[in-house]
DOVOTI-676330 format. One record per residue: x, y, z of N, C-alpha, C, O, CB in turn; residue number from 0. Coordinates in Angstrom, 3 decimals. Glycine has a CB too. Layout:
- X_Y_Z_X_Y_Z_X_Y_Z_X_Y_Z_X_Y_Z_NUM
...
//
This chain:
- 155.601_71.028_142.598_154.799_69.810_142.537_155.666_68.647_143.116_156.826_68.464_142.746_154.326_69.508_141.032_0
- 155.062_67.906_144.005_155.777_66.755_144.562_155.031_65.460_144.269_153.826_65.488_144.016_155.970_66.921_146.078_1
- 155.718_64.341_144.298_155.109_63.089_143.962_155.563_61.969_144.921_156.060_60.944_144.456_155.436_62.731_142.523_2
- 155.407_62.138_146.227_155.814_61.039_147.116_154.875_59.834_146.897_153.650_59.959_146.919_155.790_61.501_148.627_3
- 155.505_58.661_146.685_154.698_57.436_146.481_153.664_57.608_145.342_152.568_57.050_145.399_153.964_57.059_147.801_4
- 154.031_58.379_144.325_153.161_58.607_143.153_151.911_59.436_143.450_151.043_59.583_142.590_152.738_57.283_142.582_5
- 151.818_59.981_144.677_150.724_60.929_144.983_151.204_62.300_144.542_152.325_62.699_144.859_150.331_60.921_146.535_6
- 150.383_63.009_143.828_150.751_64.303_143.261_150.130_65.397_144.125_148.937_65.379_144.426_150.283_64.427_141.769_7
- 150.968_66.340_144.509_150.431_67.538_145.232_150.946_68.755_144.460_152.050_68.753_143.916_150.898_67.585_146.801_8
- 150.106_69.793_144.432_150.432_71.015_143.729_150.221_72.179_144.681_149.114_72.360_145.188_149.576_71.174_142.443_9
- 151.238_72.959_144.933_151.163_74.082_145.836_150.337_75.213_145.197_150.232_75.317_143.975_152.579_74.570_146.203_10
- 149.746_76.071_146.083_149.021_77.242_145.532_149.925_78.027_144.626_151.095_78.239_144.945_148.486_78.156_146.658_11
- 149.409_78.461_143.506_150.088_79.252_142.474_151.185_78.493_141.729_151.828_79.081_140.859_150.681_80.475_143.096_12
- 151.427_77.231_142.025_152.381_76.416_141.265_151.701_75.990_139.947_150.489_76.134_139.792_152.853_75.150_142.105_13
- 152.463_75.491_139.051_151.953_75.082_137.745_152.202_76.153_136.717_152.444_77.309_137.066_150.468_74.766_137.818_14
- 152.148_75.789_135.456_152.393_76.736_134.395_151.163_77.640_134.178_150.037_77.154_134.070_152.758_75.995_133.103_15
- 151.394_78.917_134.118_150.344_79.913_133.873_150.419_80.353_132.408_151.485_80.706_131.905_150.495_81.147_134.838_16
- 149.274_80.325_131.742_149.236_80.628_130.314_148.081_81.582_130.027_146.960_81.415_130.508_149.097_79.330_129.475_17
- 148.408_82.584_129.224_147.384_83.512_128.732_146.905_83.041_127.349_147.712_82.816_126.448_147.945_84.981_128.661_18
- 145.623_82.901_127.200_145.062_82.534_125.925_143.735_83.289_125.720_142.844_83.217_126.566_144.855_80.998_125.842_19
- 143.613_83.998_124.618_142.498_84.865_124.314_142.066_85.741_125.475_140.873_85.944_125.703_141.357_84.054_123.865_20
- 143.045_86.260_126.210_142.755_87.173_127.324_142.467_86.513_128.670_142.437_87.194_129.695_141.601_88.008_126.963_21
- 142.258_85.228_128.682_142.065_84.491_129.930_143.428_84.026_130.444_144.398_83.992_129.687_141.101_83.274_129.722_22
- 143.505_83.669_131.723_144.726_83.083_132.295_144.403_81.724_132.834_143.543_81.571_133.702_145.325_83.976_133.407_23
- 145.095_80.731_132.316_144.898_79.340_132.748_146.135_78.861_133.458_147.256_79.154_133.043_144.572_78.417_131.551_24
- 145.931_78.116_134.539_147.053_77.509_135.290_146.933_75.991_135.115_145.913_75.396_135.461_147.028_77.923_136.845_25
- 147.970_75.385_134.584_147.931_73.921_134.379_148.291_73.256_135.697_149.447_73.287_136.119_148.920_73.461_133.229_26
- 147.285_72.647_136.357_147.521_72.014_137.640_148.073_70.608_137.471_149.052_70.236_138.118_146.243_71.978_138.448_27
- 147.448_69.836_136.609_147.879_68.455_136.316_147.814_68.309_134.814_146.826_68.692_134.186_146.976_67.360_137.050_28
- 148.856_67.759_134.242_148.879_67.554_132.792_148.924_66.046_132.515_149.057_65.238_133.434_150.109_68.288_132.133_29
- 148.813_65.690_131.250_148.913_64.296_130.875_150.220_63.644_131.307_150.289_62.439_131.550_148.755_64.167_129.404_30
- 151.248_64.471_131.393_152.552_63.970_131.851_152.449_63.398_133.230_153.042_62.355_133.505_153.598_65.069_131.830_31
- 151.714_64.045_134.114_151.604_63.578_135.487_150.540_62.482_135.654_150.615_61.705_136.606_151.285_64.745_136.395_32
- 149.571_62.405_134.766_148.472_61.471_134.917_148.514_60.315_133.907_147.528_59.595_133.747_147.173_62.209_134.785_33
- 149.644_60.140_133.235_149.793_59.114_132.247_148.742_59.246_131.115_148.286_58.251_130.550_149.695_57.756_132.914_34
- 148.375_60.513_130.809_147.442_60.788_129.793_145.968_60.624_130.125_145.104_60.846_129.276_147.752_59.980_128.711_35
- 145.685_60.234_131.360_144.298_59.931_131.749_143.439_61.202_131.766_142.296_61.181_131.310_144.265_59.252_133.139_36
- 143.978_62.296_132.283_143.218_63.548_132.402_144.147_64.713_132.628_145.335_64.533_132.895_142.198_63.465_133.541_37
- 143.610_65.892_132.523_144.325_67.130_132.841_143.413_68.016_133.632_142.198_67.973_133.442_144.818_67.853_131.566_38
- 143.958_68.820_134.516_143.159_69.759_135.315_143.710_71.175_135.091_144.911_71.417_135.216_143.189_69.374_136.851_39
- 142.813_72.089_134.761_143.190_73.466_134.440_142.379_74.407_135.320_141.156_74.295_135.404_142.961_73.782_132.925_40
- 143.066_75.325_135.968_142.483_76.350_136.802_142.356_77.606_135.937_143.367_78.168_135.516_143.347_76.608_138.094_41
- 141.126_78.051_135.668_140.868_79.125_134.708_140.403_80.369_135.427_139.492_80.334_136.255_139.826_78.695_133.670_42
- 141.064_81.488_135.085_140.612_82.843_135.512_140.138_83.554_134.252_140.897_83.742_133.302_141.784_83.678_136.249_43
- 138.873_83.941_134.264_138.265_84.499_133.084_137.741_85.888_133.425_136.787_86.033_134.189_137.137_83.583_132.551_44
- 138.395_86.937_132.833_137.945_88.296_133.118_136.606_88.596_132.481_136.156_87.849_131.612_138.968_89.295_132.644_45
- 135.952_89.686_132.897_134.732_90.083_132.230_134.935_90.184_130.729_135.897_90.798_130.268_134.238_91.400_132.781_46
- 134.031_89.581_129.966_134.123_89.524_128.508_134.975_88.404_127.976_135.019_88.184_126.766_134.649_90.793_127.999_47
- 135.662_87.680_128.860_136.539_86.603_128.433_135.847_85.304_128.135_134.656_85.134_128.394_137.547_86.369_129.450_48
- 136.615_84.389_127.585_136.154_83.063_127.241_136.371_82.719_125.801_136.463_83.610_124.957_134.730_82.926_127.564_49
- 136.455_81.433_125.494_136.735_81.044_124.106_135.479_81.084_123.238_134.352_80.993_123.726_137.343_79.644_124.065_50
- 135.715_81.224_121.936_134.601_81.201_120.977_134.105_79.775_120.748_134.618_78.832_121.350_135.030_81.830_119.636_51
- 133.132_79.623_119.899_132.592_78.313_119.617_133.631_77.314_119.094_134.426_77.633_118.210_131.489_78.444_118.631_52
- 133.610_76.130_119.643_134.578_75.097_119.260_133.992_73.742_119.624_133.014_73.652_120.366_135.965_75.316_119.964_53
- 134.604_72.690_119.090_134.170_71.335_119.387_135.387_70.450_119.476_136.418_70.746_118.873_133.181_70.810_118.323_54
- 135.281_69.360_120.226_136.361_68.390_120.342_135.702_67.022_120.573_135.074_66.794_121.607_137.368_68.768_121.516_55
- 135.851_66.126_119.608_135.167_64.827_119.728_135.941_63.832_120.533_135.364_62.832_120.961_134.901_64.252_118.379_56
- 137.234_64.045_120.772_138.044_63.010_121.392_138.204_63.066_122.896_138.821_62.175_123.478_139.344_63.043_120.807_57
- 137.659_64.101_123.549_137.737_64.153_124.992_136.536_64.797_125.611_135.855_65.611_124.988_138.955_64.874_125.412_58
- 136.276_64.425_126.853_135.242_65.018_127.666_135.778_66.178_128.448_136.903_66.138_128.946_134.646_64.002_128.590_59
- 134.976_67.221_128.560_135.393_68.409_129.319_134.377_68.703_130.417_133.168_68.621_130.201_135.549_69.641_128.380_60
- 134.884_69.044_131.593_134.092_69.269_132.770_134.485_70.612_133.363_135.674_70.908_133.484_134.273_68.128_133.789_61
- 133.488_71.445_133.742_133.714_72.698_134.384_133.010_72.739_135.730_131.882_72.270_135.877_133.256_73.827_133.501_62
- 133.707_73.314_136.715_133.084_73.586_138.027_133.374_75.029_138.365_134.538_75.423_138.436_133.623_72.615_139.158_63
- 132.366_75.808_138.572_132.544_77.247_138.825_132.844_77.468_140.321_132.027_77.168_141.192_131.263_78.056_138.389_64
- 134.032_77.999_140.575_134.457_78.263_141.935_133.992_79.633_142.402_133.571_79.784_143.549_135.963_78.157_142.043_65
- 134.062_80.635_141.526_133.643_82.009_141.827_133.104_82.623_140.555_133.524_82.251_139.459_134.822_82.863_142.404_66
- 132.199_83.538_140.682_131.656_84.274_139.550_130.681_83.432_138.727_130.018_82.537_139.251_132.784_84.764_138.667_67
- 130.609_83.730_137.453_129.722_82.970_136.577_130.168_83.048_135.150_130.824_84.010_134.751_128.306_83.462_136.694_68
- 129.820_82.044_134.366_130.074_82.015_132.961_128.767_81.555_132.243_127.979_80.777_132.780_131.289_81.072_132.641_69
- 128.592_82.053_131.062_127.452_81.619_130.244_127.996_80.599_129.210_128.844_80.922_128.379_126.736_82.869_129.524_70
- 127.479_79.375_129.298_127.905_78.320_128.371_126.866_78.215_127.303_125.683_78.029_127.588_128.109_76.952_129.087_71
- 127.308_78.336_126.047_126.408_78.228_124.918_126.682_76.920_124.161_127.824_76.482_124.022_126.563_79.451_123.982_72
- 125.602_76.323_123.686_125.720_75.101_122.885_124.588_75.179_121.850_123.748_76.078_121.887_125.627_73.765_123.790_73
- 124.595_74.215_120.936_123.642_74.308_119.831_122.177_74.302_120.263_121.341_74.862_119.553_123.874_73.181_118.885_74
- 121.838_73.704_121.375_120.431_73.635_121.773_120.068_74.676_122.804_118.934_74.682_123.281_120.111_72.271_122.310_75
- 120.988_75.566_123.173_120.620_76.609_124.137_121.810_77.195_124.853_122.924_77.208_124.329_119.660_76.063_125.146_76
- 121.567_77.682_126.061_122.593_78.303_126.886_122.297_78.009_128.353_121.159_77.722_128.725_122.664_79.834_126.630_77
- 123.334_78.085_129.175_123.199_77.876_130.603_124.136_78.845_131.335_125.322_78.922_131.014_123.512_76.397_130.979_78
- 123.619_79.565_132.291_124.458_80.413_133.124_124.935_79.584_134.313_124.153_79.205_135.185_123.686_81.694_133.596_79
- 126.227_79.316_134.324_126.830_78.504_135.370_127.377_79.458_136.431_128.332_80.193_136.182_127.960_77.565_134.797_80
- 126.771_79.440_137.599_127.150_80.294_138.705_127.998_79.494_139.690_128.178_78.288_139.524_125.901_80.881_139.400_81
- 128.512_80.161_140.701_129.319_79.543_141.732_128.651_78.226_142.212_127.488_78.221_142.615_129.520_80.530_142.918_82
- 129.388_77.156_142.158_128.902_75.853_142.560_128.292_75.025_141.456_127.955_73.859_141.664_127.924_76.017_143.613_83
- 128.140_75.633_140.243_127.550_74.909_139.093_128.578_74.010_138.426_129.783_74.253_138.496_126.981_75.903_138.056_84
- 128.081_72.976_137.785_128.872_72.032_137.044_128.356_71.929_135.618_127.148_71.916_135.383_128.861_70.671_137.725_85
- 129.277_71.856_134.674_128.886_71.663_133.264_129.759_70.554_132.751_130.970_70.583_132.967_129.047_72.988_132.391_86
- 129.192_69.576_132.078_129.941_68.486_131.464_129.674_68.431_129.968_128.530_68.284_129.536_129.582_67.148_132.119_87
- 130.747_68.551_129.176_130.625_68.480_127.719_131.112_67.073_127.360_132.292_66.775_127.541_131.471_69.639_126.967_88
- 130.218_66.189_126.846_130.618_64.829_126.542_131.514_64.715_125.332_131.610_65.640_124.525_129.422_63.995_126.341_89
- 132.170_63.574_125.209_132.887_63.258_123.963_131.885_63.266_122.823_130.694_63.050_123.051_133.620_61.871_124.052_90
- 132.323_63.502_121.645_131.454_63.399_120.505_131.411_64.660_119.637_130.895_64.620_118.520_130.095_63.071_120.967_91
- 131.937_65.754_120.127_132.032_66.944_119.277_130.925_67.947_119.357_130.636_68.622_118.368_132.130_66.532_117.928_92
- 130.278_68.076_120.525_129.248_69.077_120.689_129.896_70.471_120.612_130.856_70.775_121.320_128.492_68.877_122.040_93
- 129.325_71.313_119.712_129.813_72.695_119.595_129.371_73.469_120.835_128.206_73.425_121.230_129.278_73.384_118.281_94
- 130.344_74.191_121.451_130.074_74.941_122.658_131.019_76.111_122.790_132.033_76.181_122.096_130.176_74.048_123.870_95
- 130.700_77.000_123.651_131.580_78.097_124.018_131.198_78.559_125.420_130.142_78.183_125.929_131.490_79.272_122.987_96
- 132.042_79.364_126.043_131.635_79.996_127.295_132.177_81.404_127.334_133.218_81.712_126.753_132.124_79.189_128.519_97
- 131.441_82.255_128.039_131.877_83.635_128.146_131.488_84.188_129.498_130.431_83.861_130.037_131.281_84.488_127.022_98
- 132.358_85.034_130.046_132.068_85.727_131.290_131.316_86.992_130.915_131.930_87.976_130.504_133.378_86.045_132.109_99
- 130.019_86.980_131.049_129.184_88.144_130.704_128.935_89.031_131.896_128.179_89.998_131.798_127.856_87.695_130.127_100
- 129.551_88.729_133.019_129.340_89.518_134.220_130.401_90.653_134.302_131.251_90.778_133.421_129.403_88.599_135.486_101
- 130.336_91.430_135.320_131.304_92.480_135.548_132.438_92.086_136.490_133.272_92.925_136.829_130.613_93.670_136.086_102
- 132.484_90.804_136.924_133.481_90.343_137.845_134.239_89.153_137.263_133.711_88.440_136.411_132.841_89.980_139.170_103
- 135.468_88.936_137.714_136.251_87.824_137.224_135.565_86.486_137.626_134.998_86.366_138.712_137.707_87.903_137.784_104
- 135.637_85.518_136.738_135.136_84.168_137.035_136.322_83.248_137.247_137.363_83.382_136.604_134.219_83.632_135.887_105
- 136.140_82.311_138.162_137.200_81.333_138.497_136.579_79.977_138.298_135.623_79.632_138.992_137.760_81.508_139.986_106
- 137.102_79.185_137.357_136.537_77.918_136.971_137.584_76.815_136.983_138.699_77.013_136.502_135.908_78.027_135.609_107
- 137.249_75.697_137.508_138.089_74.498_137.446_137.635_73.651_136.274_136.455_73.321_136.164_138.024_73.684_138.777_108
- 138.568_73.296_135.395_138.276_72.504_134.237_139.057_71.193_134.246_140.238_71.163_134.592_138.575_73.288_132.991_109
- 138.378_70.106_133.858_139.074_68.839_133.773_138.705_68.257_132.391_137.557_68.306_131.948_138.677_67.855_134.982_110
- 139.757_67.698_131.732_139.522_67.081_130.437_140.030_65.629_130.535_141.041_65.350_131.179_140.246_67.886_129.267_111
- 139.294_64.711_129.873_139.700_63.317_129.873_139.427_62.710_128.532_138.290_62.741_128.060_138.990_62.536_130.963_112
- 140.454_62.149_127.889_141.848_62.089_128.323_142.511_63.483_128.204_141.901_64.448_127.743_142.629_61.035_127.479_113
- 143.755_63.540_128.629_144.477_64.793_128.583_144.791_65.188_127.114_144.534_64.415_126.191_145.781_64.682_129.414_114
- 145.331_66.363_126.924_145.710_66.806_125.593_145.396_68.259_125.363_146.160_68.958_124.697_145.027_65.979_124.561_115
- 144.267_68.743_125.907_143.875_70.132_125.716_144.904_71.074_126.296_145.091_72.173_125.774_142.520_70.393_126.342_116
- 145.569_70.681_127.352_146.584_71.524_127.986_147.765_71.730_127.034_148.438_72.758_127.104_147.065_70.893_129.320_117
- 148.025_70.761_126.144_149.108_70.916_125.190_148.728_71.982_124.154_149.581_72.750_123.710_149.430_69.564_124.502_118
- 147.488_72.024_123.785_146.998_73.093_122.888_147.204_74.457_123.575_147.707_75.389_122.947_145.468_72.874_122.525_119
- 146.832_74.577_124.814_147.001_75.848_125.544_148.481_76.255_125.571_148.816_77.423_125.375_146.450_75.724_126.999_120
- 149.367_75.266_125.820_150.824_75.588_125.896_151.320_76.176_124.571_152.090_77.137_124.536_151.658_74.307_126.250_121
- 150.844_75.556_123.483_151.356_76.001_122.170_150.647_77.242_121.664_151.272_78.062_120.992_151.212_74.890_121.145_122
- 149.374_77.412_121.957_148.628_78.545_121.445_148.720_79.784_122.275_148.547_80.893_121.772_147.237_78.185_121.306_123
- 149.007_79.598_123.613_149.033_80.738_124.496_150.421_81.273_124.772_151.399_80.860_124.150_148.389_80.386_125.761_124
- 150.495_82.203_125.719_151.756_82.777_126.120_151.920_82.628_127.623_150.976_82.860_128.378_151.846_84.249_125.699_125
- 153.137_82.234_128.070_153.382_82.139_129.520_153.212_83.494_130.189_153.625_84.524_129.655_154.794_81.592_129.798_126
- 152.585_83.476_131.390_152.430_84.676_132.197_152.691_84.363_133.671_152.776_83.201_134.067_151.023_85.271_132.013_127
- 152.813_85.387_134.447_152.945_85.209_135.884_151.599_84.970_136.530_150.561_85.274_135.943_153.615_86.414_136.508_128
- 151.608_84.436_137.714_150.390_84.199_138.449_149.558_85.457_138.520_150.083_86.510_138.880_150.697_83.689_139.835_129
- 148.285_85.389_138.192_147.378_86.495_138.278_147.487_87.524_137.195_146.736_88.499_137.193_147.553_87.134_139.527_130
- 148.424_87.331_136.250_148.620_88.307_135.190_147.654_88.009_134.019_147.437_86.859_133.636_150.103_88.291_134.706_131
- 147.095_89.091_133.479_146.229_88.977_132.290_146.906_89.752_131.176_147.391_90.862_131.397_144.760_89.523_132.564_132
- 146.943_89.182_129.987_147.399_89.887_128.826_146.204_90.390_128.056_145.128_89.799_128.149_148.280_89.003_127.959_133
- 146.352_91.473_127.288_145.248_91.902_126.467_144.912_90.892_125.376_145.724_90.032_125.034_145.558_93.233_125.857_134
- 143.739_91.008_124.852_143.369_90.095_123.756_144.348_90.260_122.607_144.785_91.369_122.300_141.913_90.361_123.269_135
- 144.689_89.134_121.970_145.574_89.223_120.813_144.821_89.877_119.639_143.591_89.929_119.606_146.104_87.805_120.414_136
- 145.604_90.364_118.697_144.976_90.893_117.464_144.489_89.682_116.681_145.293_88.875_116.215_145.993_91.786_116.594_137
- 143.179_89.557_116.537_142.585_88.380_115.942_142.406_88.617_114.430_141.292_88.644_113.908_141.225_88.044_116.626_138
- 143.545_88.786_113.760_143.503_88.982_112.350_143.551_87.656_111.587_143.494_86.590_112.200_144.629_89.870_111.934_139
- 143.653_87.711_110.299_143.630_86.476_109.498_144.748_85.534_109.843_144.533_84.323_109.908_143.700_86.802_108.038_140
- 145.962_86.060_110.073_147.119_85.225_110.466_146.874_84.527_111.767_147.178_83.342_111.900_148.383_86.061_110.574_141
- 146.320_85.245_112.756_146.022_84.675_114.050_144.985_83.554_113.909_145.162_82.467_114.459_145.522_85.764_115.010_142
- 143.894_83.828_113.163_142.818_82.825_112.950_143.381_81.577_112.280_143.025_80.461_112.660_141.665_83.422_112.080_143
- 144.259_81.748_111.281_144.849_80.619_110.607_145.706_79.792_111.582_145.613_78.565_111.619_145.686_81.096_109.418_144
- 146.518_80.471_112.349_147.360_79.780_113.387_146.507_78.967_114.336_146.781_77.793_114.584_148.190_80.808_114.207_145
- 145.449_79.612_114.877_144.569_78.935_115.869_143.868_77.751_115.234_143.747_76.698_115.859_143.514_79.922_116.446_146
- 143.404_77.904_114.005_142.716_76.790_113.317_143.667_75.637_113.131_143.291_74.482_113.333_142.154_77.237_111.947_147
- 144.913_75.935_112.743_145.869_74.892_112.533_146.248_74.162_113.826_146.394_72.940_113.840_147.082_75.461_111.892_148
- 146.402_74.924_114.901_146.705_74.341_116.224_145.528_73.527_116.734_145.697_72.439_117.284_147.061_75.447_117.243_149
- 144.312_74.081_116.539_143.104_73.362_116.971_143.039_72.008_116.307_142.798_70.995_116.964_141.833_74.168_116.648_150
- 143.254_71.989_115.011_143.221_70.707_114.247_144.255_69.735_114.792_143.968_68.555_114.996_143.484_70.955_112.727_151
- 145.474_70.247_115.030_146.559_69.397_115.560_146.172_68.746_116.878_146.593_67.627_117.171_147.835_70.219_115.753_152
- 145.356_69.459_117.687_144.993_68.917_119.019_143.532_68.443_119.082_142.928_68.412_120.155_145.229_69.986_120.104_153
- 142.972_68.074_117.917_141.660_67.404_117.902_140.492_68.325_118.151_139.468_67.896_118.683_141.636_66.326_118.918_154
- 140.626_69.593_117.774_139.503_70.526_117.967_139.099_71.125_116.613_139.843_71.096_115.633_139.888_71.662_118.982_155
- 137.916_71.652_116.620_137.429_72.397_115.447_136.914_73.725_115.920_136.157_73.783_116.889_136.318_71.616_114.679_156
- 137.298_74.790_115.268_136.859_76.150_115.623_135.741_76.570_114.689_135.712_76.175_113.524_138.040_77.165_115.552_157
- 134.793_77.397_115.221_133.656_77.903_114.435_133.669_79.436_114.519_134.287_80.020_115.410_132.277_77.312_114.962_158
- 132.969_80.069_113.565_132.914_81.542_113.607_132.358_82.038_114.947_131.561_81.346_115.581_132.044_82.081_112.444_159
- 132.772_83.227_115.377_132.314_83.765_116.671_130.810_83.812_116.854_130.316_83.688_117.975_132.846_85.130_116.849_160
- 130.068_83.991_115.753_128.581_84.116_115.861_127.885_82.776_115.583_126.662_82.749_115.451_128.049_85.196_114.860_161
- 128.622_81.675_115.491_128.055_80.400_115.099_126.874_79.984_116.007_125.842_79.539_115.504_129.141_79.331_115.125_162
- 127.014_80.121_117.280_125.968_79.694_118.201_124.877_80.764_118.360_123.831_80.477_118.942_126.577_79.361_119.561_163
- 125.088_81.957_117.872_124.057_83.006_117.887_122.922_82.673_116.922_121.784_83.110_117.094_124.671_84.371_117.524_164
- 123.265_81.889_115.906_122.292_81.533_114.869_121.373_80.378_115.302_120.358_80.096_114.665_123.024_81.155_113.581_165
- 121.759_79.728_116.394_120.995_78.557_116.789_119.777_78.924_117.625_119.025_78.042_118.039_121.873_77.603_117.556_166
//
């Protein structure tokens, strides 16, 4: 990453790569580089991947699907976001999730404003090499407790996996 005259450039495959719940996220820009204004995360989501239902009232989240597709679920319905689609989750705490229900990897660009979500990923996930996917963690009671504690620390709330199925 270079910053001539405060302009930030990020080379292909540069940035920290993190595995979280089986997905691999690359932190392109963090709050450190943007003075907390926003963060940009490059997400690779394998078939079946994606986070469970969660909410965050303190920041807006934006997704742009570069390749593949994800199904975004929220309390009032669902939307299949295909290549070229945009999804914006406003501040305020809307419960949502997304999942790659297809048979191919999905590639999604995510932006959050203000920054902070990337810090959750750093603490909750594991560093990986570019393009590397780790298996899903054992989601036992200790793991759920750790994730709930970290989510709270970073302004998020987690919900049961079937929470949006009931809506």
